VMD Tcl script that draws the C-alpha trace (Angstrom):
set ca {
  {123.39 -55.82 12.91}
  {124.59 -52.28 12.23}
  {125.20 -53.19 8.60}
  {121.63 -54.58 8.23}
  {120.13 -51.50 9.89}
  {122.09 -49.26 7.53}
  {120.99 -51.26 4.45}
  {117.31 -51.13 5.40}
  {117.49 -47.35 5.88}
  {118.44 -46.98 2.22}
  {115.94 -49.51 0.84}
  {112.99 -48.29 -1.25}
  {109.75 -50.00 -2.09}
  {107.91 -49.30 -5.35}
  {104.18 -49.99 -5.50}
  {102.05 -49.75 -8.65}
  {98.28 -49.52 -8.22}
  {95.98 -50.09 -11.19}
  {92.20 -50.57 -11.28}
  {90.87 -54.01 -12.02}
  {89.09 -54.34 -15.33}
  {85.83 -56.26 -14.89}
  {85.44 -59.30 -17.03}
  {82.99 -58.91 -19.91}
  {79.94 -61.12 -19.60}
  {79.72 -63.86 -22.14}
  {77.05 -63.10 -24.75}
  {74.19 -65.54 -24.95}
  {74.16 -67.75 -27.97}
  {71.58 -66.77 -30.56}
  {70.47 -70.21 -31.65}
  {66.98 -69.07 -32.55}
  {64.01 -67.08 -31.35}
  {63.36 -66.60 -27.66}
  {60.99 -68.85 -25.86}
  {57.72 -67.43 -24.57}
  {59.08 -67.51 -21.01}
  {62.22 -65.57 -21.97}
  {60.19 -63.01 -23.91}
  {57.82 -62.59 -20.95}
  {60.74 -62.21 -18.52}
  {62.38 -59.57 -20.73}
  {59.10 -57.70 -21.12}
  {58.47 -57.81 -17.37}
  {61.97 -56.47 -16.61}
  {61.44 -53.68 -19.15}
  {58.10 -52.71 -17.65}
  {59.56 -52.60 -14.13}
  {62.34 -50.32 -15.36}
  {59.80 -48.06 -17.10}
  {57.74 -47.88 -13.89}
  {60.85 -46.79 -11.99}
  {61.45 -43.98 -14.49}
  {57.82 -42.84 -14.24}
  {57.95 -42.85 -10.43}
  {61.21 -40.91 -10.47}
  {59.76 -38.33 -12.86}
  {56.68 -38.03 -10.63}
  {58.83 -37.33 -7.59}
  {60.82 -34.68 -9.45}
  {57.60 -33.08 -10.73}
  {56.11 -33.02 -7.22}
  {59.16 -31.25 -5.80}
  {59.25 -28.78 -8.71}
  {55.56 -27.95 -8.29}
  {56.06 -27.43 -4.55}
  {58.87 -24.95 -5.24}
  {56.51 -22.90 -7.41}
  {53.21 -23.49 -5.58}
  {54.31 -22.44 -2.10}
  {55.64 -18.98 -3.10}
  {52.65 -18.46 -5.43}
  {50.22 -19.29 -2.60}
  {52.03 -16.91 -0.25}
  {51.92 -14.12 -2.86}
  {48.20 -14.73 -3.44}
  {47.51 -14.63 0.29}
  {49.47 -11.38 0.65}
  {47.60 -9.84 -2.31}
  {44.20 -10.74 -0.79}
  {45.11 -9.23 2.56}
  {46.48 -6.10 0.90}
  {43.26 -5.70 -1.14}
  {41.04 -5.96 1.96}
  {42.99 -3.29 3.87}
  {42.94 -0.63 1.15}
  {39.76 1.43 0.84}
  {37.77 1.27 -2.38}
  {38.71 3.90 -4.96}
  {35.06 4.98 -5.61}
  {34.09 5.56 -1.95}
}
mol new
graphics top color blue
foreach p $ca { graphics top sphere $p radius 0.5 }
foreach p [lrange $ca 0 end-1] q [lrange $ca 1 end] { graphics top cylinder $p $q radius 0.2 }
display resetview
């Protein structure tokens, strides 16, 4: 038992970790032109993707406008209040 304990104290384990490479999808055979259904499905998928990009751009534009509109509105409000409190130069 002492001999086995001593041998396991000196044992080492080597582990190699490597990422798995995903398998490439098999390309579809190009035996001819697409059917009307396949063309419609591809066009529909493309239009959905384009709508996602447009919605994303709209959200970014809304946030960007808010970052500029809020400080501009506060500056305009401060300018109006400052103008009302100062007496007219001709009076």
